[in-house]
C-alpha positions as CSV (number, residue, x, y, z in Angstrom):
1,M,5.8,-26.9,6.4
2,A,5.0,-23.3,7.1
3,E,1.7,-22.1,5.8
4,P,1.9,-19.3,3.1
5,R,-1.0,-17.5,4.9
6,D,1.2,-17.3,8.1
7,S,4.0,-15.6,6.1
8,I,1.9,-12.5,5.2
9,E,3.5,-9.3,6.2
10,I,1.9,-5.9,5.6
11,V,4.7,-3.6,4.2
12,N,2.7,-0.4,3.4
13,V,-0.7,1.0,4.0
14,V,-1.8,4.1,2.1
15,G,-4.7,6.2,3.2
16,S,-6.3,9.5,2.4
17,T,-8.2,12.2,4.1
18,S,-9.1,15.8,3.8
19,I,-9.3,18.7,6.3
20,G,-12.0,20.4,4.1
21,Q,-10.1,23.7,3.5
22,E,-7.2,25.0,1.5
23,M,-3.8,25.1,3.0
24,D,-0.9,27.5,2.4
25,L,1.9,25.1,1.7
26,N,4.6,27.7,1.7
27,Q,3.6,28.8,5.2
28,L,3.3,25.2,6.4
29,T,6.8,24.4,5.1
30,L,8.2,27.1,7.4
31,A,6.0,26.1,10.3
32,L,6.3,22.3,10.3
33,E,9.7,21.0,11.3
34,G,11.1,18.6,8.7
35,A,8.5,19.6,6.0
36,A,9.7,19.6,2.4
37,Y,8.0,21.4,-0.4
38,D,9.3,22.0,-3.9
39,P,6.3,22.8,-6.2
40,K,8.6,22.6,-9.3
41,R,9.1,18.9,-8.6
42,F,5.9,17.8,-6.8
43,P,2.7,19.8,-6.0
44,G,2.4,18.5,-2.4
45,L,4.3,19.2,0.8
46,V,6.0,16.1,2.3
47,Y,5.8,15.8,6.0
48,R,7.3,12.8,7.7
49,T,6.3,11.5,11.1
50,K,8.7,9.5,13.3
51,D,6.3,7.4,15.5
52,P,4.9,5.8,13.5
53,K,7.2,6.2,10.6
54,T,5.0,7.6,7.8
55,A,5.1,10.2,5.1
56,A,2.1,12.5,4.6
57,L,1.6,14.4,1.4
58,L,-0.3,17.6,2.0
59,F,-1.9,19.3,-0.9
60,R,-3.1,22.9,-1.2
61,S,-6.7,21.6,-1.6
62,G,-6.7,20.3,1.9
63,K,-6.3,16.6,0.8
64,I,-3.8,14.5,2.6
65,V,-2.3,11.2,1.6
66,C,-0.4,9.2,4.2
67,T,1.9,6.4,3.2
68,G,4.5,4.1,4.8
69,A,2.5,2.8,7.6
70,K,2.9,-0.9,8.5
71,S,-0.7,-1.4,9.7
72,I,-4.1,0.3,9.6
73,D,-3.6,1.3,13.2
74,A,-0.3,2.9,12.4
75,L,-1.9,4.8,9.4
76,H,-4.5,6.3,11.8
77,K,-1.9,7.2,14.4
78,G,0.3,8.8,11.6
79,V,-2.6,10.9,10.2
80,K,-3.8,11.9,13.7
81,H,-0.2,13.1,14.3
82,V,-0.4,15.2,11.2
83,F,-3.7,16.7,12.3
84,Q,-2.3,17.6,15.6
85,S,0.9,19.1,14.0
86,L,-1.4,21.2,11.8
87,R,-3.4,22.4,14.8
88,N,-0.2,23.2,16.6
89,V,0.8,25.7,13.8
90,G,-2.6,27.3,13.6
91,V,-4.5,25.3,11.0
92,D,-8.1,24.8,12.1
93,V,-8.6,21.0,11.7
94,K,-12.2,20.4,12.8
95,G,-13.0,17.2,14.5
96,T,-11.4,14.0,13.2
97,P,-11.6,13.9,9.4
98,K,-12.5,10.5,8.0
99,I,-9.4,8.4,6.9
100,I,-10.0,6.1,3.9
101,V,-7.6,3.2,3.3
102,Q,-6.7,3.3,-0.4
103,N,-4.2,0.5,-0.7
104,I,-2.5,-2.2,1.4
105,V,0.7,-3.8,0.1
106,A,1.7,-7.1,1.6
107,S,4.3,-9.8,1.0
108,A,4.0,-13.5,1.4
109,D,6.0,-16.7,0.8
110,L,4.7,-19.9,-0.8
111,H,7.7,-21.7,0.6
112,S,8.1,-23.4,-2.8
113,S,9.8,-22.3,-6.0
114,L,7.6,-21.7,-9.1
115,N,8.0,-22.4,-12.8
116,L,6.4,-19.1,-13.9
117,N,6.0,-20.3,-17.5
118,A,3.9,-23.3,-16.3
119,V,1.9,-21.0,-13.9
120,A,1.2,-18.6,-16.8
121,I,-0.1,-21.4,-19.0
122,G,-2.0,-23.1,-16.2
123,I,-3.8,-20.0,-15.0
124,G,-4.5,-18.7,-18.5
125,L,-3.3,-15.7,-20.3
126,E,-6.5,-13.7,-19.8
127,H,-5.8,-13.2,-16.1
128,I,-2.0,-12.7,-16.1
129,E,0.8,-10.7,-17.6
130,Y,4.1,-12.4,-17.9
131,E,7.0,-10.9,-19.9
132,P,10.2,-12.2,-18.3
133,E,12.4,-10.1,-20.6
134,Q,10.7,-7.0,-19.1
135,F,10.0,-8.0,-15.5
136,P,11.0,-11.1,-13.5
137,G,7.6,-11.6,-12.0
138,L,4.2,-12.8,-13.2
139,V,1.4,-10.2,-12.7
140,Y,-1.9,-12.0,-11.7
141,R,-5.0,-9.8,-11.4
142,L,-7.6,-11.4,-9.2
143,S,-11.3,-10.2,-9.3
144,D,-12.3,-11.3,-5.8
145,P,-10.6,-9.9,-3.8
146,K,-9.8,-7.2,-6.3
147,V,-6.0,-7.2,-6.0
148,V,-2.9,-7.6,-8.1
149,V,-0.5,-10.3,-7.1
150,L,3.1,-10.4,-8.3
151,L,4.5,-14.0,-8.2
152,F,8.2,-14.7,-8.4
153,S,10.0,-17.9,-9.2
154,S,11.4,-17.9,-5.6
155,G,7.8,-18.4,-4.4
156,K,7.6,-14.9,-3.0
157,L,4.5,-12.9,-3.5
158,V,3.6,-9.2,-3.4
159,I,-0.1,-8.4,-3.0
160,T,-1.3,-4.9,-3.8
161,G,-4.6,-3.1,-4.2
162,G,-6.3,-4.5,-1.1
163,R,-8.2,-2.3,1.2
164,K,-8.3,-4.5,4.3
165,P,-5.8,-7.1,5.6
166,E,-8.1,-10.0,4.8
167,D,-7.8,-9.2,1.1
168,A,-4.1,-10.3,1.2
169,A,-5.0,-13.5,3.2
170,N,-7.8,-14.3,0.8
171,A,-5.6,-13.7,-2.2
172,V,-2.8,-16.0,-0.8
173,D,-5.4,-18.7,-0.1
174,Q,-6.8,-18.4,-3.7
175,I,-3.3,-18.5,-5.2
176,V,-2.3,-21.6,-3.1
177,N,-5.6,-23.4,-4.1
178,T,-5.1,-22.5,-7.8
179,L,-1.5,-23.7,-7.8
180,K,-2.3,-26.9,-5.9
181,G,-5.1,-27.5,-8.4
182,L,-2.7,-27.2,-11.2
183,S,-0.1,-29.4,-9.4
184,L,2.4,-26.5,-9.5
185,I,3.2,-26.5,-5.8
């Protein structure tokens, strides 16, 4: 049988950085090809990169949030592309601003269906939220690693809140051990 740890796939990496100076978003909208800015709807400019496929949110303060990367490496490449695009249109981006990984979202598969009612009772209500009338998944908040895992009756998992890929792997291992200990998988 396939190991749940081997099924982990990173689906989104979100990172942030700052160029340390204010930006004129109206001017950047005109200068950056494909940029979108509608301050009535959202205070940031949306700038998409194609390779890697990411979306950067640029704010007047100089802060930048990049989302949509499938790996930490792709996040760094996407942000560096944004820095270069800003330099190309006359924004003085000094050096290489520090990029901080804010969130990694991953999926995994336990390769076994789950009785979420039994899981909720077995794990204990102090660590989970489960309201099947509201949402079909069980929300399990782990403390180490500090992540949130959504468990679905299909055995599929979504792990969010990690800051490094190992957080997802450790969370999956912990879930598997807990569920095996409760004889639920």
